[in-house]
C-alpha positions as YAML, in Angstrom:
chain: A
units: angstrom
residues:
- id: 1
  name: ASN
  ca: [139.41, 96.15, 77.76]
- id: 2
  name: TYR
  ca: [136.65, 97.10, 79.72]
- id: 3
  name: ASN
  ca: [135.92, 101.17, 80.55]
- id: 4
  name: LEU
  ca: [134.66, 100.65, 83.62]
- id: 5
  name: VAL
  ca: [132.90, 104.07, 83.85]
- id: 6
  name: CYS
  ca: [130.94, 103.27, 80.54]
- id: 7
  name: GLU
  ca: [129.98, 99.94, 81.46]
- id: 8
  name: THR
  ca: [128.62, 101.09, 85.03]
- id: 9
  name: LEU
  ca: [126.74, 104.09, 83.36]
- id: 10
  name: LYS
  ca: [125.46, 101.04, 80.76]
- id: 11
  name: PHE
  ca: [124.26, 99.32, 83.59]
- id: 12
  name: LEU
  ca: [122.45, 102.53, 85.50]
- id: 13
  name: ASP
  ca: [120.98, 102.95, 82.10]
- id: 14
  name: ALA
  ca: [119.05, 99.55, 82.27]
- id: 15
  name: VAL
  ca: [118.10, 99.16, 85.47]
- id: 16
  name: CYS
  ca: [117.28, 103.11, 85.79]
- id: 17
  name: GLY
  ca: [117.16, 104.78, 82.32]
- id: 18
  name: SER
  ca: [114.12, 106.64, 80.44]
- id: 19
  name: GLN
  ca: [114.56, 109.05, 77.85]
- id: 20
  name: THR
  ca: [111.59, 111.32, 79.31]
- id: 21
  name: GLY
  ca: [113.33, 111.88, 82.43]
- id: 22
  name: LEU
  ca: [112.14, 109.42, 84.54]
- id: 23
  name: LEU
  ca: [112.73, 106.52, 86.46]
- id: 24
  name: GLY
  ca: [112.41, 104.09, 83.84]
- id: 25
  name: LEU
  ca: [111.96, 100.60, 85.36]
- id: 26
  name: LEU
  ca: [112.83, 101.83, 88.66]
- id: 27
  name: GLY
  ca: [110.03, 104.06, 88.77]
- id: 28
  name: ASN
  ca: [107.68, 100.97, 87.60]
- id: 29
  name: TYR
  ca: [109.31, 98.57, 89.61]
- id: 30
  name: ILE
  ca: [110.62, 100.20, 92.99]
- id: 31
  name: ASN
  ca: [111.54, 97.86, 95.89]
- id: 32
  name: GLU
  ca: [113.77, 98.33, 98.28]
- id: 33
  name: ASP
  ca: [116.30, 95.86, 96.48]
- id: 34
  name: LYS
  ca: [116.33, 98.80, 93.76]
- id: 35
  name: VAL
  ca: [116.91, 100.89, 95.53]
- id: 36
  name: ASP
  ca: [119.98, 99.31, 97.62]
- id: 37
  name: LEU
  ca: [121.34, 98.45, 94.07]
- id: 38
  name: THR
  ca: [120.95, 102.34, 92.73]
- id: 39
  name: ASN
  ca: [122.62, 103.44, 95.88]
- id: 40
  name: GLN
  ca: [125.52, 101.48, 95.59]
- id: 41
  name: THR
  ca: [125.51, 102.70, 91.67]
- id: 42
  name: LEU
  ca: [125.56, 105.65, 92.23]
- id: 43
  name: ILE
  ca: [128.48, 105.00, 95.24]
- id: 44
  name: THR
  ca: [131.05, 103.33, 92.64]
- id: 45
  name: LEU
  ca: [130.37, 106.11, 89.89]
- id: 46
  name: THR
  ca: [130.78, 108.67, 93.01]
- id: 47
  name: GLU
  ca: [134.18, 106.56, 93.15]
- id: 48
  name: TYR
  ca: [135.45, 106.99, 90.03]
- id: 49
  name: CYS
  ca: [134.96, 110.29, 90.30]
- id: 50
  name: GLN
  ca: [137.39, 110.94, 93.32]
- id: 51
  name: GLY
  ca: [140.64, 111.96, 92.99]
- id: 52
  name: PRO
  ca: [139.55, 114.10, 90.99]
- id: 53
  name: CYS
  ca: [139.76, 111.77, 87.70]
- id: 54
  name: HIS
  ca: [138.52, 114.65, 85.07]
- id: 55
  name: ASP
  ca: [138.40, 111.90, 82.32]
- id: 56
  name: ASN
  ca: [135.98, 109.64, 84.41]
- id: 57
  name: GLN
  ca: [133.74, 113.01, 85.40]
- id: 58
  name: ASP
  ca: [133.81, 113.32, 81.52]
- id: 59
  name: ALA
  ca: [132.75, 110.28, 80.57]
- id: 60
  name: ILE
  ca: [129.83, 110.26, 82.45]
- id: 61
  name: VAL
  ca: [128.64, 113.63, 81.47]
- id: 62
  name: ASN
  ca: [129.37, 112.44, 77.77]
- id: 63
  name: HIS
  ca: [128.28, 108.98, 77.83]
- id: 64
  name: GLU
  ca: [125.23, 108.07, 74.92]
- id: 65
  name: SER
  ca: [123.00, 107.23, 77.72]
- id: 66
  name: ASN
  ca: [122.87, 111.04, 79.35]
- id: 67
  name: GLY
  ca: [124.30, 109.38, 82.54]
- id: 68
  name: ILE
  ca: [124.06, 112.59, 83.97]
- id: 69
  name: ASP
  ca: [120.27, 113.37, 83.04]
- id: 70
  name: ILE
  ca: [119.72, 109.24, 84.67]
- id: 71
  name: ILE
  ca: [121.88, 111.06, 87.93]
- id: 72
  name: ILE
  ca: [119.55, 114.08, 87.97]
- id: 73
  name: ALA
  ca: [116.35, 111.95, 87.80]
- id: 74
  name: ILE
  ca: [117.69, 109.71, 90.43]
- id: 75
  name: VAL
  ca: [118.21, 112.87, 92.96]
- id: 76
  name: LEU
  ca: [115.32, 114.67, 91.95]
- id: 77
  name: ASN
  ca: [112.53, 111.65, 92.00]
- id: 78
  name: ASP
  ca: [111.15, 110.09, 95.70]
- id: 79
  name: MET
  ca: [112.54, 106.37, 95.68]
- id: 80
  name: THR
  ca: [110.71, 105.00, 98.78]
- id: 81
  name: PRO
  ca: [109.86, 101.82, 97.93]
...
């Protein structure tokens, strides 16, 4: 069994995660492909939460990768390739 919400958050963390609130690897290696990939990952997470699905919303907020902090950092930082 795999929890797709948690696996998607792990993926987002690997691509853009950072403990400093910055964009991590994405900030260092920004290009159009990574922006598109990050955008699609955020769309996927949004779809997981629709319904509303409270379990999936809680999973994003409470995940060990601090998923909500990563999402906030992405929204607040310029991602121009």
